[in-house]
N, C-alpha and C positions, 0 to 999 in steps of 0.2 A: 266479961265486961266488954262492951263495944267501945272501940276507940276509933275516932275519925282519922282518915288517911292524911298523912303529912307530906310536905314537899320532899323530904328525904325518902319517904317510902316510895313515892312516884319515881324519883330518879333511880332508886335501886331496882324497881320493877323494869325500867327501860333498859338498864344495863344487863339484866338477866333475862331479857325477852328471848323467846324461842326463835329458831331460824324462821325466816319469813317476815320478820319485823322490818320496819322502814329503814333500818341501817344497812341492809343488804346492797342497795344501789350504790352506797358509798364505796363498798369494796370493788364493785364493777368500775366505778370511776377511777379507782386506784390502779386497776389493771390497764385501763386505757392510758392513763398518765404514764405508766411504766413503759408501755409500748411506744408511745410518742417519744419518750426520753431515749429509748434504745435506738429508734429510727433516727433521731437527731444526731446521736453519737456516730451512727453509721455514715450519715451525710458528712459530718465533720471529717471523719477518717477518709472518706472518698475524696473530699476536697483537698485534704493534705496530700494524698497520693497523686491526684491530678496536678497539684501545684508542683510537686517534686518532678513529675514527668515533664512539665513545661520547662522547668529549670534545666533539666537534663537535655531536652530537645533544642532549646534556644540558647543555652549558655555553655554547658559542659561539652556538647558535641563540637561547638566552635573551638573551644580550648584544645581538645584532642586533635581536631582536623588541622588547626593552625600549626601545631607542633609537627605533625606529619608532613604537611606541605613545606614547612621551613626546612625540614630535614632533607626532603627530596630536592628542593630548590638548591640547597647548598651542594648537593652531590652533582647536580647539573653544572653549576658554575665552576665547581672544582674540576670537572672533566674538561670543560671548555678551556680553563686556564692552563691545563697541562697537556692538552692534545696537540699532536704534531700538525702544524699548519699545512704540511704537504700531503696529508692523508687524502686518499682518492674518494673516500666516502664522506658525504656531507656531515659536518660535525654534529649538527643537531639530532642526527639519528643514531649516534653512537651510544647514547644513554637510554636505558630503559625507564628512566625516571621522568622524562619529559622532553619535548622538542623545542621549547622556547618559552618566552614570557609575554603576557598580554599587559599592556599599560593603557588605562582609560582614566585620565586625570579628572574628568568631571564626575566619575563614578567612585573612584577610589585612588588613594595614593600608593597602593600596594602594587608590586609586580606579581601577576598571577601566573603561576606555572600552568602550562598547557600540556596535557597528555593525550594519548590515543584512546578514544572510546568515551561513551557517555553513560555507562552503567552506574548504578548506585555505588558499587564497590569502588569505582574510580573516583567519582565526584565526591564521595564521602570523606576523601582524604584532604578536602579543602583546596581542590584544584579545579581548573576548567578542563573540559575534554572536547576534542573535535569529533564530529559525527562520522561513524562508519556504517550506520544503519539508522533509519531506513534509506537515507540518502547519503552517499559518501562524499565527505568534504574534499575540496581541492586545496591542497596545501600550497601556500604562497611560495615555498621553496622549490616547488616543481616547475615554476615559471609558466605553467599553463593557465589559461583563462578558466574561471569557475568561481565557486562560492566556498570560502573558508568558514564553515559553519561551526559554531562553538557553543557549548552549554555549561552552566554552573548553577549551584544552588543559590537560592535567594535568601533562605533562612535556615539556620542550623548547618552543621558540617562545614564551617568556614564562611558560609554566606557571602561568597566572593562577588556575586551580582546583586547584593541587597539593595544598592542604590542605583540600579539600572534606570529607574525613572528620572534620574537627574541628568541623563544624557540628552543633549539637544542637537538638532540639525546644525552641522558645521563643526561640531566637536571632533577632536582627533581620537583615533584609536591606533595604537602602535603595537606591532608584534615584533619582538626582539629574538633573533637567533644568535648563534655565535659570531657569524660574519656580517649580518645585515640587519638593518632596521626597515620594517615595512610600515609606511605611514598611510593610514586610511583616514577618510573624512566622512563623518556621518551624514547621510542624505535622507534617511527615512526611519520613522518610528511607528510601530504598530502596538499600541498599549494593551490590546487584548485580542486573542484569537484562540480557536480550539486547539487543544493539545494534540489533536489528530491531524492538524493542518501541516502536512509535510511540504507543501508547495513553497513555504517560506524558506526552505533549505535548498531549493532548486539552483542549478548552475546559473540560470538567469532568473533571479527572483522577481517575477512579473508583478507580484502583489506590491512590490516596492515601487513600481513604476518603470522598471527597466525592461527594455525589449531586445537588447543586444548583449552578446557575450562580453564579459569584462572580468576584472579582478575585484571580486566582492568579498566582504566579510559580514557574517551574521551572528549576532549575539542572541541567545535565547535563554529564558528562565521562566519560573512559575509566577503566576499572578492570580488574584491579589496577594499582597504580602500575607504570609502565614498560611497560605493555601496552595493547592496545586491544581486548581480547577481549570485555569486557562494558561496561556503562554504570552509573555511579553517579548517583543521582537525589536531589535535595532539593526539597521543595515548601514554599511559603510562601503566606500569605493576607494581603491588604491590610488593615491596621488603620486607617490614616488618611493624609491628604494634608496637607502643610503648605506654605504659600507661602514662597518664598525672600525673605528681607529684604535690605536694602541691603548688609549685612555678610556675606551668605551664611552666616548662623549655622546650623550643622548641627543636626538634631534631637538630642534628648538621647541617643539610642542611639549616636550617633557621638562624643559628647564624652568 
């Protein structure tokens, strides 16, 4: 007996259709969707890893560096407090932890420990370092004319020079040793220069406009913020030197 095909019969035939039926493209779309999903999860994971790295670089390294810098600074001040005043050797050189402290009110309220050298190993401890290469800094304690050139990180590892852009002409920079306060006055700012421009560290920093030997200080750090593409430069000139009294009363620029 012939029976006409019904709707149920048609649906059953579609479900049991042989390979090559129109349903096959749907399986391919499923594979594409799965690949997109996996790729998306990989992107999310990569984003999380990158986020953690940023937190580590810009926050945790500051925490670690600040602890180390504070520890080293305490050692220096402790040595100063207990050192024999009749010692023949300058007090600031008796400690391997630093030669003195930098004070820049318009940039930071902190006293920044200054050590010898500008390698990452030194600066990563949250301190500033004076140059020994490619141009050797002239320390103010030597009494000689020259350029006391100093560097520090702008971001991460203490970020001691993070706010260097806030320094303006006429602002004070004070370098503190056990026995003396060296008071400088900012006279020049170079917001951007090549990181290979070592002329800014010269004994006579001619790019700052100076043509004669004097007692200068130069602060250097990376710029723009969060990059190390260029260098930001601040120049100052020594105005006076004050002896440290028994109470270690800071000069008026720091009060």
